[in-house]
mmCIF entry with sequence, helices, sheets and N, C-alpha, C, O atoms, coordinates in Angstrom:
data_MODEL
# 
_entry.id   MODEL 
# 
_entity.id                         1 
_entity.type                       polymer 
_entity.pdbx_number_of_molecules   1 
# 
_entity_poly.entity_id                      1 
_entity_poly.type                           'polypeptide(L)' 
_entity_poly.nstd_linkage                   no 
_entity_poly.nstd_monomer                   no 
_entity_poly.pdbx_seq_one_letter_code       
;(UNK)(UNK)(UNK)(UNK)(UNK)(UNK)(UNK)(UNK)(UNK)(UNK)(UNK)(UNK)(UNK)(UNK)(UNK)(UNK)
(UNK)(UNK)(UNK)(UNK)(UNK)(UNK)(UNK)(UNK)(UNK)(UNK)(UNK)(UNK)(UNK)(UNK)(UNK)(UNK)
(UNK)(UNK)(UNK)(UNK)(UNK)(UNK)(UNK)(UNK)(UNK)(UNK)(UNK)(UNK)(UNK)(UNK)(UNK)(UNK)
(UNK)(UNK)(UNK)
;
_entity_poly.pdbx_seq_one_letter_code_can   XXXXXXXXXXXXXXXXXXXXXXXXXXXXXXXXXXXXXXXXXXXXXXXXXXX 
_entity_poly.pdbx_strand_id                 A 
# 
loop_
_entity_poly_seq.entity_id 
_entity_poly_seq.num 
_entity_poly_seq.mon_id 
_entity_poly_seq.hetero 
1 1  UNK n 
1 2  UNK n 
1 3  UNK n 
1 4  UNK n 
1 5  UNK n 
1 6  UNK n 
1 7  UNK n 
1 8  UNK n 
1 9  UNK n 
1 10 UNK n 
1 11 UNK n 
1 12 UNK n 
1 13 UNK n 
1 14 UNK n 
1 15 UNK n 
1 16 UNK n 
1 17 UNK n 
1 18 UNK n 
1 19 UNK n 
1 20 UNK n 
1 21 UNK n 
1 22 UNK n 
1 23 UNK n 
1 24 UNK n 
1 25 UNK n 
1 26 UNK n 
1 27 UNK n 
1 28 UNK n 
1 29 UNK n 
1 30 UNK n 
1 31 UNK n 
1 32 UNK n 
1 33 UNK n 
1 34 UNK n 
1 35 UNK n 
1 36 UNK n 
1 37 UNK n 
1 38 UNK n 
1 39 UNK n 
1 40 UNK n 
1 41 UNK n 
1 42 UNK n 
1 43 UNK n 
1 44 UNK n 
1 45 UNK n 
1 46 UNK n 
1 47 UNK n 
1 48 UNK n 
1 49 UNK n 
1 50 UNK n 
1 51 UNK n 
# 
_struct_asym.id          A 
_struct_asym.entity_id   1 
# 
loop_
_struct_conf.conf_type_id 
_struct_conf.id 
_struct_conf.pdbx_PDB_helix_id 
_struct_conf.beg_label_comp_id 
_struct_conf.beg_label_asym_id 
_struct_conf.beg_label_seq_id 
_struct_conf.pdbx_beg_PDB_ins_code 
_struct_conf.end_label_comp_id 
_struct_conf.end_label_asym_id 
_struct_conf.end_label_seq_id 
_struct_conf.pdbx_end_PDB_ins_code 
_struct_conf.beg_auth_comp_id 
_struct_conf.beg_auth_asym_id 
_struct_conf.beg_auth_seq_id 
_struct_conf.end_auth_comp_id 
_struct_conf.end_auth_asym_id 
_struct_conf.end_auth_seq_id 
_struct_conf.pdbx_PDB_helix_class 
_struct_conf.details 
_struct_conf.pdbx_PDB_helix_length 
HELX_P HELX_P1 AA1 UNK A 5  ? UNK A 11 ? UNK A 5  UNK A 11 1 ? 7  
HELX_P HELX_P2 AA2 UNK A 16 ? UNK A 32 ? UNK A 16 UNK A 32 1 ? 17 
HELX_P HELX_P3 AA3 UNK A 40 ? UNK A 50 ? UNK A 40 UNK A 50 1 ? 11 
# 
_struct_conf_type.id          HELX_P 
_struct_conf_type.criteria    ? 
_struct_conf_type.reference   ? 
# 
_struct_sheet.id               AA1 
_struct_sheet.type             ? 
_struct_sheet.number_strands   2 
_struct_sheet.details          ? 
# 
_struct_sheet_order.sheet_id     AA1 
_struct_sheet_order.range_id_1   1 
_struct_sheet_order.range_id_2   2 
_struct_sheet_order.offset       ? 
_struct_sheet_order.sense        parallel 
# 
loop_
_struct_sheet_range.sheet_id 
_struct_sheet_range.id 
_struct_sheet_range.beg_label_comp_id 
_struct_sheet_range.beg_label_asym_id 
_struct_sheet_range.beg_label_seq_id 
_struct_sheet_range.pdbx_beg_PDB_ins_code 
_struct_sheet_range.end_label_comp_id 
_struct_sheet_range.end_label_asym_id 
_struct_sheet_range.end_label_seq_id 
_struct_sheet_range.pdbx_end_PDB_ins_code 
_struct_sheet_range.beg_auth_comp_id 
_struct_sheet_range.beg_auth_asym_id 
_struct_sheet_range.beg_auth_seq_id 
_struct_sheet_range.end_auth_comp_id 
_struct_sheet_range.end_auth_asym_id 
_struct_sheet_range.end_auth_seq_id 
AA1 1 UNK A 2  ? UNK A 3  ? UNK A 2  UNK A 3  
AA1 2 UNK A 37 ? UNK A 38 ? UNK A 37 UNK A 38 
# 
loop_
_atom_site.group_PDB 
_atom_site.id 
_atom_site.type_symbol 
_atom_site.label_atom_id 
_atom_site.label_alt_id 
_atom_site.label_comp_id 
_atom_site.label_asym_id 
_atom_site.label_entity_id 
_atom_site.label_seq_id 
_atom_site.pdbx_PDB_ins_code 
_atom_site.Cartn_x 
_atom_site.Cartn_y 
_atom_site.Cartn_z 
_atom_site.occupancy 
_atom_site.B_iso_or_equiv 
_atom_site.pdbx_formal_charge 
_atom_site.auth_seq_id 
_atom_site.auth_comp_id 
_atom_site.auth_asym_id 
_atom_site.auth_atom_id 
_atom_site.pdbx_PDB_model_num 
ATOM 1   N N  . UNK A 1 1  ? 10.767 -4.445 -4.834  1.00 0.00 ? 1  UNK A N  1 
ATOM 2   C CA . UNK A 1 1  ? 11.890 -4.209 -5.725  1.00 0.00 ? 1  UNK A CA 1 
ATOM 3   C C  . UNK A 1 1  ? 13.124 -3.923 -4.869  1.00 0.00 ? 1  UNK A C  1 
ATOM 4   O O  . UNK A 1 1  ? 13.071 -3.139 -3.922  1.00 0.00 ? 1  UNK A O  1 
ATOM 5   N N  . UNK A 1 2  ? 14.210 -4.560 -5.215  1.00 0.00 ? 2  UNK A N  1 
ATOM 6   C CA . UNK A 1 2  ? 15.457 -4.394 -4.464  1.00 0.00 ? 2  UNK A CA 1 
ATOM 7   C C  . UNK A 1 2  ? 16.269 -3.228 -5.040  1.00 0.00 ? 2  UNK A C  1 
ATOM 8   O O  . UNK A 1 2  ? 16.313 -3.027 -6.253  1.00 0.00 ? 2  UNK A O  1 
ATOM 9   N N  . UNK A 1 3  ? 16.900 -2.479 -4.161  1.00 0.00 ? 3  UNK A N  1 
ATOM 10  C CA . UNK A 1 3  ? 17.758 -1.362 -4.550  1.00 0.00 ? 3  UNK A CA 1 
ATOM 11  C C  . UNK A 1 3  ? 19.178 -1.638 -4.061  1.00 0.00 ? 3  UNK A C  1 
ATOM 12  O O  . UNK A 1 3  ? 19.372 -2.120 -2.945  1.00 0.00 ? 3  UNK A O  1 
ATOM 13  N N  . UNK A 1 4  ? 20.171 -1.333 -4.899  1.00 0.00 ? 4  UNK A N  1 
ATOM 14  C CA . UNK A 1 4  ? 21.552 -1.427 -4.441  1.00 0.00 ? 4  UNK A CA 1 
ATOM 15  C C  . UNK A 1 4  ? 21.828 -0.235 -3.521  1.00 0.00 ? 4  UNK A C  1 
ATOM 16  O O  . UNK A 1 4  ? 21.145 0.785  -3.612  1.00 0.00 ? 4  UNK A O  1 
ATOM 17  N N  . UNK A 1 5  ? 22.820 -0.355 -2.641  1.00 0.00 ? 5  UNK A N  1 
ATOM 18  C CA . UNK A 1 5  ? 23.139 0.773  -1.752  1.00 0.00 ? 5  UNK A CA 1 
ATOM 19  C C  . UNK A 1 5  ? 23.488 2.052  -2.522  1.00 0.00 ? 5  UNK A C  1 
ATOM 20  O O  . UNK A 1 5  ? 23.138 3.150  -2.088  1.00 0.00 ? 5  UNK A O  1 
ATOM 21  N N  . UNK A 1 6  ? 24.169 1.917  -3.653  1.00 0.00 ? 6  UNK A N  1 
ATOM 22  C CA . UNK A 1 6  ? 24.548 3.093  -4.452  1.00 0.00 ? 6  UNK A CA 1 
ATOM 23  C C  . UNK A 1 6  ? 23.317 3.807  -5.010  1.00 0.00 ? 6  UNK A C  1 
ATOM 24  O O  . UNK A 1 6  ? 23.232 5.035  -4.982  1.00 0.00 ? 6  UNK A O  1 
ATOM 25  N N  . UNK A 1 7  ? 22.371 3.024  -5.513  1.00 0.00 ? 7  UNK A N  1 
ATOM 26  C CA . UNK A 1 7  ? 21.150 3.615  -6.065  1.00 0.00 ? 7  UNK A CA 1 
ATOM 27  C C  . UNK A 1 7  ? 20.307 4.234  -4.948  1.00 0.00 ? 7  UNK A C  1 
ATOM 28  O O  . UNK A 1 7  ? 19.716 5.298  -5.127  1.00 0.00 ? 7  UNK A O  1 
ATOM 29  N N  . UNK A 1 8  ? 20.256 3.567  -3.808  1.00 0.00 ? 8  UNK A N  1 
ATOM 30  C CA . UNK A 1 8  ? 19.506 4.092  -2.656  1.00 0.00 ? 8  UNK A CA 1 
ATOM 31  C C  . UNK A 1 8  ? 20.098 5.422  -2.201  1.00 0.00 ? 8  UNK A C  1 
ATOM 32  O O  . UNK A 1 8  ? 19.361 6.343  -1.849  1.00 0.00 ? 8  UNK A O  1 
ATOM 33  N N  . UNK A 1 9  ? 21.420 5.526  -2.208  1.00 0.00 ? 9  UNK A N  1 
ATOM 34  C CA . UNK A 1 9  ? 22.086 6.774  -1.813  1.00 0.00 ? 9  UNK A CA 1 
ATOM 35  C C  . UNK A 1 9  ? 21.724 7.895  -2.781  1.00 0.00 ? 9  UNK A C  1 
ATOM 36  O O  . UNK A 1 9  ? 21.496 9.028  -2.356  1.00 0.00 ? 9  UNK A O  1 
ATOM 37  N N  . UNK A 1 10 ? 21.668 7.594  -4.072  1.00 0.00 ? 10 UNK A N  1 
ATOM 38  C CA . UNK A 1 10 ? 21.275 8.601  -5.063  1.00 0.00 ? 10 UNK A CA 1 
ATOM 39  C C  . UNK A 1 10 ? 19.835 9.047  -4.853  1.00 0.00 ? 10 UNK A C  1 
ATOM 40  O O  . UNK A 1 10 ? 19.516 10.228 -4.990  1.00 0.00 ? 10 UNK A O  1 
ATOM 41  N N  . UNK A 1 11 ? 18.967 8.092  -4.519  1.00 0.00 ? 11 UNK A N  1 
ATOM 42  C CA . UNK A 1 11 ? 17.561 8.422  -4.278  1.00 0.00 ? 11 UNK A CA 1 
ATOM 43  C C  . UNK A 1 11 ? 17.448 9.413  -3.113  1.00 0.00 ? 11 UNK A C  1 
ATOM 44  O O  . UNK A 1 11 ? 16.593 10.299 -3.129  1.00 0.00 ? 11 UNK A O  1 
ATOM 45  N N  . UNK A 1 12 ? 18.300 9.260  -2.121  1.00 0.00 ? 12 UNK A N  1 
ATOM 46  C CA . UNK A 1 12 ? 18.248 10.146 -0.950  1.00 0.00 ? 12 UNK A CA 1 
ATOM 47  C C  . UNK A 1 12 ? 18.682 11.571 -1.270  1.00 0.00 ? 12 UNK A C  1 
ATOM 48  O O  . UNK A 1 12 ? 18.490 12.471 -0.452  1.00 0.00 ? 12 UNK A O  1 
ATOM 49  N N  . UNK A 1 13 ? 19.266 11.791 -2.451  1.00 0.00 ? 13 UNK A N  1 
ATOM 50  C CA . UNK A 1 13 ? 19.624 13.150 -2.873  1.00 0.00 ? 13 UNK A CA 1 
ATOM 51  C C  . UNK A 1 13 ? 18.405 13.907 -3.390  1.00 0.00 ? 13 UNK A C  1 
ATOM 52  O O  . UNK A 1 13 ? 18.435 15.132 -3.512  1.00 0.00 ? 13 UNK A O  1 
ATOM 53  N N  . UNK A 1 14 ? 17.332 13.176 -3.692  1.00 0.00 ? 14 UNK A N  1 
ATOM 54  C CA . UNK A 1 14 ? 16.091 13.793 -4.164  1.00 0.00 ? 14 UNK A CA 1 
ATOM 55  C C  . UNK A 1 14 ? 15.360 14.377 -2.952  1.00 0.00 ? 14 UNK A C  1 
ATOM 56  O O  . UNK A 1 14 ? 15.308 13.731 -1.906  1.00 0.00 ? 14 UNK A O  1 
ATOM 57  N N  . UNK A 1 15 ? 14.796 15.577 -3.068  1.00 0.00 ? 15 UNK A N  1 
ATOM 58  C CA . UNK A 1 15 ? 14.068 16.166 -1.931  1.00 0.00 ? 15 UNK A CA 1 
ATOM 59  C C  . UNK A 1 15 ? 13.013 15.206 -1.376  1.00 0.00 ? 15 UNK A C  1 
ATOM 60  O O  . UNK A 1 15 ? 12.308 14.530 -2.125  1.00 0.00 ? 15 UNK A O  1 
ATOM 61  N N  . UNK A 1 16 ? 12.925 15.165 -0.049  1.00 0.00 ? 16 UNK A N  1 
ATOM 62  C CA . UNK A 1 16 ? 12.073 14.182 0.637   1.00 0.00 ? 16 UNK A CA 1 
ATOM 63  C C  . UNK A 1 16 ? 10.622 14.228 0.197   1.00 0.00 ? 16 UNK A C  1 
ATOM 64  O O  . UNK A 1 16 ? 9.946  13.198 0.198   1.00 0.00 ? 16 UNK A O  1 
ATOM 65  N N  . UNK A 1 17 ? 10.124 15.408 -0.183  1.00 0.00 ? 17 UNK A N  1 
ATOM 66  C CA . UNK A 1 17 ? 8.698  15.518 -0.497  1.00 0.00 ? 17 UNK A CA 1 
ATOM 67  C C  . UNK A 1 17 ? 8.335  14.952 -1.868  1.00 0.00 ? 17 UNK A C  1 
ATOM 68  O O  . UNK A 1 17 ? 7.155  14.722 -2.135  1.00 0.00 ? 17 UNK A O  1 
ATOM 69  N N  . UNK A 1 18 ? 9.310  14.722 -2.739  1.00 0.00 ? 18 UNK A N  1 
ATOM 70  C CA . UNK A 1 18 ? 9.025  14.086 -4.033  1.00 0.00 ? 18 UNK A CA 1 
ATOM 71  C C  . UNK A 1 18 ? 9.642  12.693 -4.131  1.00 0.00 ? 18 UNK A C  1 
ATOM 72  O O  . UNK A 1 18 ? 9.442  11.989 -5.120  1.00 0.00 ? 18 UNK A O  1 
ATOM 73  N N  . UNK A 1 19 ? 10.385 12.303 -3.110  1.00 0.00 ? 19 UNK A N  1 
ATOM 74  C CA . UNK A 1 19 ? 11.084 11.014 -3.137  1.00 0.00 ? 19 UNK A CA 1 
ATOM 75  C C  . UNK A 1 19 ? 10.154 9.815  -3.333  1.00 0.00 ? 19 UNK A C  1 
ATOM 76  O O  . UNK A 1 19 ? 10.484 8.939  -4.132  1.00 0.00 ? 19 UNK A O  1 
ATOM 77  N N  . UNK A 1 20 ? 9.008  9.729  -2.649  1.00 0.00 ? 20 UNK A N  1 
ATOM 78  C CA . UNK A 1 20 ? 8.123  8.566  -2.870  1.00 0.00 ? 20 UNK A CA 1 
ATOM 79  C C  . UNK A 1 20 ? 7.644  8.457  -4.321  1.00 0.00 ? 20 UNK A C  1 
ATOM 80  O O  . UNK A 1 20 ? 7.587  7.359  -4.875  1.00 0.00 ? 20 UNK A O  1 
ATOM 81  N N  . UNK A 1 21 ? 7.304  9.578  -4.929  1.00 0.00 ? 21 UNK A N  1 
ATOM 82  C CA . UNK A 1 21 ? 6.852  9.559  -6.325  1.00 0.00 ? 21 UNK A CA 1 
ATOM 83  C C  . UNK A 1 21 ? 8.012  9.174  -7.245  1.00 0.00 ? 21 UNK A C  1 
ATOM 84  O O  . UNK A 1 21 ? 7.826  8.418  -8.198  1.00 0.00 ? 21 UNK A O  1 
ATOM 85  N N  . UNK A 1 22 ? 9.195  9.689  -6.962  1.00 0.00 ? 22 UNK A N  1 
ATOM 86  C CA . UNK A 1 22 ? 10.369 9.359  -7.775  1.00 0.00 ? 22 UNK A CA 1 
ATOM 87  C C  . UNK A 1 22 ? 10.686 7.875  -7.658  1.00 0.00 ? 22 UNK A C  1 
ATOM 88  O O  . UNK A 1 22 ? 11.010 7.225  -8.652  1.00 0.00 ? 22 UNK A O  1 
ATOM 89  N N  . UNK A 1 23 ? 10.594 7.339  -6.445  1.00 0.00 ? 23 UNK A N  1 
ATOM 90  C CA . UNK A 1 23 ? 10.858 5.913  -6.238  1.00 0.00 ? 23 UNK A CA 1 
ATOM 91  C C  . UNK A 1 23 ? 9.889  5.069  -7.069  1.00 0.00 ? 23 UNK A C  1 
ATOM 92  O O  . UNK A 1 23 ? 10.299 4.106  -7.717  1.00 0.00 ? 23 UNK A O  1 
ATOM 93  N N  . UNK A 1 24 ? 8.601  5.432  -7.047  1.00 0.00 ? 24 UNK A N  1 
ATOM 94  C CA . UNK A 1 24 ? 7.612  4.682  -7.813  1.00 0.00 ? 24 UNK A CA 1 
ATOM 95  C C  . UNK A 1 24 ? 7.907  4.741  -9.314  1.00 0.00 ? 24 UNK A C  1 
ATOM 96  O O  . UNK A 1 24 ? 7.820  3.727  -10.007 1.00 0.00 ? 24 UNK A O  1 
ATOM 97  N N  . UNK A 1 25 ? 8.257  5.931  -9.814  1.00 0.00 ? 25 UNK A N  1 
ATOM 98  C CA . UNK A 1 25 ? 8.546  6.070  -11.241 1.00 0.00 ? 25 UNK A CA 1 
ATOM 99  C C  . UNK A 1 25 ? 9.778  5.263  -11.639 1.00 0.00 ? 25 UNK A C  1 
ATOM 100 O O  . UNK A 1 25 ? 9.790  4.623  -12.690 1.00 0.00 ? 25 UNK A O  1 
ATOM 101 N N  . UNK A 1 26 ? 10.801 5.292  -10.813 1.00 0.00 ? 26 UNK A N  1 
ATOM 102 C CA . UNK A 1 26 ? 12.028 4.544  -11.111 1.00 0.00 ? 26 UNK A CA 1 
ATOM 103 C C  . UNK A 1 26 ? 11.746 3.048  -11.077 1.00 0.00 ? 26 UNK A C  1 
ATOM 104 O O  . UNK A 1 26 ? 12.206 2.308  -11.945 1.00 0.00 ? 26 UNK A O  1 
ATOM 105 N N  . UNK A 1 27 ? 10.994 2.604  -10.083 1.00 0.00 ? 27 UNK A N  1 
ATOM 106 C CA . UNK A 1 27 ? 10.661 1.182  -9.992  1.00 0.00 ? 27 UNK A CA 1 
ATOM 107 C C  . UNK A 1 27 ? 9.794  0.741  -11.173 1.00 0.00 ? 27 UNK A C  1 
ATOM 108 O O  . UNK A 1 27 ? 9.971  -0.363 -11.688 1.00 0.00 ? 27 UNK A O  1 
ATOM 109 N N  . UNK A 1 28 ? 8.870  1.583  -11.602 1.00 0.00 ? 28 UNK A N  1 
ATOM 110 C CA . UNK A 1 28 ? 8.036  1.246  -12.764 1.00 0.00 ? 28 UNK A CA 1 
ATOM 111 C C  . UNK A 1 28 ? 8.886  1.186  -14.025 1.00 0.00 ? 28 UNK A C  1 
ATOM 112 O O  . UNK A 1 28 ? 8.710  0.295  -14.856 1.00 0.00 ? 28 UNK A O  1 
ATOM 113 N N  . UNK A 1 29 ? 9.807  2.132  -14.167 1.00 0.00 ? 29 UNK A N  1 
ATOM 114 C CA . UNK A 1 29 ? 10.722 2.137  -15.307 1.00 0.00 ? 29 UNK A CA 1 
ATOM 115 C C  . UNK A 1 29 ? 11.514 0.833  -15.342 1.00 0.00 ? 29 UNK A C  1 
ATOM 116 O O  . UNK A 1 29 ? 11.640 0.209  -16.396 1.00 0.00 ? 29 UNK A O  1 
ATOM 117 N N  . UNK A 1 30 ? 12.043 0.425  -14.203 1.00 0.00 ? 30 UNK A N  1 
ATOM 118 C CA . UNK A 1 30 ? 12.840 -0.803 -14.129 1.00 0.00 ? 30 UNK A CA 1 
ATOM 119 C C  . UNK A 1 30 ? 11.985 -2.024 -14.444 1.00 0.00 ? 30 UNK A C  1 
ATOM 120 O O  . UNK A 1 30 ? 12.417 -2.912 -15.178 1.00 0.00 ? 30 UNK A O  1 
ATOM 121 N N  . UNK A 1 31 ? 10.788 -2.070 -13.898 1.00 0.00 ? 31 UNK A N  1 
ATOM 122 C CA . UNK A 1 31 ? 9.886  -3.200 -14.134 1.00 0.00 ? 31 UNK A CA 1 
ATOM 123 C C  . UNK A 1 31 ? 9.544  -3.301 -15.623 1.00 0.00 ? 31 UNK A C  1 
ATOM 124 O O  . UNK A 1 31 ? 9.533  -4.396 -16.184 1.00 0.00 ? 31 UNK A O  1 
ATOM 125 N N  . UNK A 1 32 ? 9.268  -2.178 -16.252 1.00 0.00 ? 32 UNK A N  1 
ATOM 126 C CA . UNK A 1 32 ? 8.953  -2.162 -17.678 1.00 0.00 ? 32 UNK A CA 1 
ATOM 127 C C  . UNK A 1 32 ? 10.140 -2.646 -18.514 1.00 0.00 ? 32 UNK A C  1 
ATOM 128 O O  . UNK A 1 32 ? 9.963  -3.214 -19.592 1.00 0.00 ? 32 UNK A O  1 
ATOM 129 N N  . UNK A 1 33 ? 11.351 -2.414 -18.000 1.00 0.00 ? 33 UNK A N  1 
ATOM 130 C CA . UNK A 1 33 ? 12.571 -2.839 -18.709 1.00 0.00 ? 33 UNK A CA 1 
ATOM 131 C C  . UNK A 1 33 ? 12.967 -4.268 -18.352 1.00 0.00 ? 33 UNK A C  1 
ATOM 132 O O  . UNK A 1 33 ? 13.976 -4.774 -18.843 1.00 0.00 ? 33 UNK A O  1 
ATOM 133 N N  . UNK A 1 34 ? 12.170 -4.924 -17.493 1.00 0.00 ? 34 UNK A N  1 
ATOM 134 C CA . UNK A 1 34 ? 12.462 -6.305 -17.127 1.00 0.00 ? 34 UNK A CA 1 
ATOM 135 C C  . UNK A 1 34 ? 13.514 -6.455 -16.045 1.00 0.00 ? 34 UNK A C  1 
ATOM 136 O O  . UNK A 1 34 ? 14.072 -7.537 -15.869 1.00 0.00 ? 34 UNK A O  1 
ATOM 137 N N  . UNK A 1 35 ? 13.791 -5.379 -15.318 1.00 0.00 ? 35 UNK A N  1 
ATOM 138 C CA . UNK A 1 35 ? 14.787 -5.417 -14.243 1.00 0.00 ? 35 UNK A CA 1 
ATOM 139 C C  . UNK A 1 35 ? 14.116 -5.798 -12.921 1.00 0.00 ? 35 UNK A C  1 
ATOM 140 O O  . UNK A 1 35 ? 12.943 -5.500 -12.699 1.00 0.00 ? 35 UNK A O  1 
ATOM 141 N N  . UNK A 1 36 ? 14.872 -6.455 -12.058 1.00 0.00 ? 36 UNK A N  1 
ATOM 142 C CA . UNK A 1 36 ? 14.340 -6.799 -10.738 1.00 0.00 ? 36 UNK A CA 1 
ATOM 143 C C  . UNK A 1 36 ? 15.087 -6.064 -9.625  1.00 0.00 ? 36 UNK A C  1 
ATOM 144 O O  . UNK A 1 36 ? 14.666 -6.086 -8.469  1.00 0.00 ? 36 UNK A O  1 
ATOM 145 N N  . UNK A 1 37 ? 16.194 -5.417 -9.979  1.00 0.00 ? 37 UNK A N  1 
ATOM 146 C CA . UNK A 1 37 ? 16.997 -4.673 -9.009  1.00 0.00 ? 37 UNK A CA 1 
ATOM 147 C C  . UNK A 1 37 ? 17.284 -3.290 -9.568  1.00 0.00 ? 37 UNK A C  1 
ATOM 148 O O  . UNK A 1 37 ? 17.609 -3.131 -10.744 1.00 0.00 ? 37 UNK A O  1 
ATOM 149 N N  . UNK A 1 38 ? 17.157 -2.285 -8.694  1.00 0.00 ? 38 UNK A N  1 
ATOM 150 C CA . UNK A 1 38 ? 17.499 -0.930 -9.097  1.00 0.00 ? 38 UNK A CA 1 
ATOM 151 C C  . UNK A 1 38 ? 18.985 -0.746 -8.814  1.00 0.00 ? 38 UNK A C  1 
ATOM 152 O O  . UNK A 1 38 ? 19.411 -0.671 -7.662  1.00 0.00 ? 38 UNK A O  1 
ATOM 153 N N  . UNK A 1 39 ? 19.759 -0.675 -9.882  1.00 0.00 ? 39 UNK A N  1 
ATOM 154 C CA . UNK A 1 39 ? 21.190 -0.407 -9.764  1.00 0.00 ? 39 UNK A CA 1 
ATOM 155 C C  . UNK A 1 39 ? 21.427 1.066  -10.078 1.00 0.00 ? 39 UNK A C  1 
ATOM 156 O O  . UNK A 1 39 ? 20.511 1.781  -10.485 1.00 0.00 ? 39 UNK A O  1 
ATOM 157 N N  . UNK A 1 40 ? 22.646 1.502  -9.887  1.00 0.00 ? 40 UNK A N  1 
ATOM 158 C CA . UNK A 1 40 ? 22.977 2.881  -10.222 1.00 0.00 ? 40 UNK A CA 1 
ATOM 159 C C  . UNK A 1 40 ? 22.739 3.134  -11.708 1.00 0.00 ? 40 UNK A C  1 
ATOM 160 O O  . UNK A 1 40 ? 22.295 4.217  -12.090 1.00 0.00 ? 40 UNK A O  1 
ATOM 161 N N  . UNK A 1 41 ? 23.029 2.147  -12.541 1.00 0.00 ? 41 UNK A N  1 
ATOM 162 C CA . UNK A 1 41 ? 22.825 2.275  -13.986 1.00 0.00 ? 41 UNK A CA 1 
ATOM 163 C C  . UNK A 1 41 ? 21.337 2.457  -14.313 1.00 0.00 ? 41 UNK A C  1 
ATOM 164 O O  . UNK A 1 41 ? 20.974 3.326  -15.105 1.00 0.00 ? 41 UNK A O  1 
ATOM 165 N N  . UNK A 1 42 ? 20.482 1.635  -13.699 1.00 0.00 ? 42 UNK A N  1 
ATOM 166 C CA . UNK A 1 42 ? 19.036 1.743  -13.932 1.00 0.00 ? 42 UNK A CA 1 
ATOM 167 C C  . UNK A 1 42 ? 18.545 3.097  -13.436 1.00 0.00 ? 42 UNK A C  1 
ATOM 168 O O  . UNK A 1 42 ? 17.735 3.746  -14.099 1.00 0.00 ? 42 UNK A O  1 
ATOM 169 N N  . UNK A 1 43 ? 19.029 3.524  -12.278 1.00 0.00 ? 43 UNK A N  1 
ATOM 170 C CA . UNK A 1 43 ? 18.654 4.821  -11.715 1.00 0.00 ? 43 UNK A CA 1 
ATOM 171 C C  . UNK A 1 43 ? 18.991 5.936  -12.700 1.00 0.00 ? 43 UNK A C  1 
ATOM 172 O O  . UNK A 1 43 ? 18.164 6.806  -12.972 1.00 0.00 ? 43 UNK A O  1 
ATOM 173 N N  . UNK A 1 44 ? 20.216 5.904  -13.232 1.00 0.00 ? 44 UNK A N  1 
ATOM 174 C CA . UNK A 1 44 ? 20.651 6.950  -14.161 1.00 0.00 ? 44 UNK A CA 1 
ATOM 175 C C  . UNK A 1 44 ? 19.834 6.918  -15.455 1.00 0.00 ? 44 UNK A C  1 
ATOM 176 O O  . UNK A 1 44 ? 19.531 7.973  -16.011 1.00 0.00 ? 44 UNK A O  1 
ATOM 177 N N  . UNK A 1 45 ? 19.479 5.747  -15.937 1.00 0.00 ? 45 UNK A N  1 
ATOM 178 C CA . UNK A 1 45 ? 18.645 5.638  -17.141 1.00 0.00 ? 45 UNK A CA 1 
ATOM 179 C C  . UNK A 1 45 ? 17.275 6.247  -16.887 1.00 0.00 ? 45 UNK A C  1 
ATOM 180 O O  . UNK A 1 45 ? 16.756 6.978  -17.731 1.00 0.00 ? 45 UNK A O  1 
ATOM 181 N N  . UNK A 1 46 ? 16.685 5.955  -15.737 1.00 0.00 ? 46 UNK A N  1 
ATOM 182 C CA . UNK A 1 46 ? 15.373 6.517  -15.397 1.00 0.00 ? 46 UNK A CA 1 
ATOM 183 C C  . UNK A 1 46 ? 15.467 8.034  -15.250 1.00 0.00 ? 46 UNK A C  1 
ATOM 184 O O  . UNK A 1 46 ? 14.594 8.767  -15.714 1.00 0.00 ? 46 UNK A O  1 
ATOM 185 N N  . UNK A 1 47 ? 16.527 8.491  -14.607 1.00 0.00 ? 47 UNK A N  1 
ATOM 186 C CA . UNK A 1 47 ? 16.711 9.927  -14.411 1.00 0.00 ? 47 UNK A CA 1 
ATOM 187 C C  . UNK A 1 47 ? 16.835 10.638 -15.765 1.00 0.00 ? 47 UNK A C  1 
ATOM 188 O O  . UNK A 1 47 ? 16.274 11.717 -15.953 1.00 0.00 ? 47 UNK A O  1 
ATOM 189 N N  . UNK A 1 48 ? 17.569 10.033 -16.704 1.00 0.00 ? 48 UNK A N  1 
ATOM 190 C CA . UNK A 1 48 ? 17.709 10.621 -18.033 1.00 0.00 ? 48 UNK A CA 1 
ATOM 191 C C  . UNK A 1 48 ? 16.359 10.683 -18.753 1.00 0.00 ? 48 UNK A C  1 
ATOM 192 O O  . UNK A 1 48 ? 16.073 11.639 -19.472 1.00 0.00 ? 48 UNK A O  1 
ATOM 193 N N  . UNK A 1 49 ? 15.538 9.655  -18.551 1.00 0.00 ? 49 UNK A N  1 
ATOM 194 C CA . UNK A 1 49 ? 14.232 9.624  -19.216 1.00 0.00 ? 49 UNK A CA 1 
ATOM 195 C C  . UNK A 1 49 ? 13.266 10.647 -18.627 1.00 0.00 ? 49 UNK A C  1 
ATOM 196 O O  . UNK A 1 49 ? 12.568 11.347 -19.360 1.00 0.00 ? 49 UNK A O  1 
ATOM 197 N N  . UNK A 1 50 ? 13.230 10.729 -17.297 1.00 0.00 ? 50 UNK A N  1 
ATOM 198 C CA . UNK A 1 50 ? 12.238 11.571 -16.625 1.00 0.00 ? 50 UNK A CA 1 
ATOM 199 C C  . UNK A 1 50 ? 12.744 12.968 -16.289 1.00 0.00 ? 50 UNK A C  1 
ATOM 200 O O  . UNK A 1 50 ? 11.955 13.855 -15.963 1.00 0.00 ? 50 UNK A O  1 
ATOM 201 N N  . UNK A 1 51 ? 14.040 13.163 -16.364 1.00 0.00 ? 51 UNK A N  1 
ATOM 202 C CA . UNK A 1 51 ? 14.597 14.489 -16.116 1.00 0.00 ? 51 UNK A CA 1 
ATOM 203 C C  . UNK A 1 51 ? 14.868 14.829 -14.727 1.00 0.00 ? 51 UNK A C  1 
ATOM 204 O O  . UNK A 1 51 ? 15.339 15.931 -14.442 1.00 0.00 ? 51 UNK A O  1 
# 
């Protein structure tokens, strides 16, 4: 799954010890929504859903 630089930068704000799990959840959210790229918009939608 491809990430835009903006979305990747936001991911790096998540603590390193939960980042891999967060990445998987965001990528699964995007895949379920039919997305092939994680944009800042997709990131924010996933964050709103998962908290």
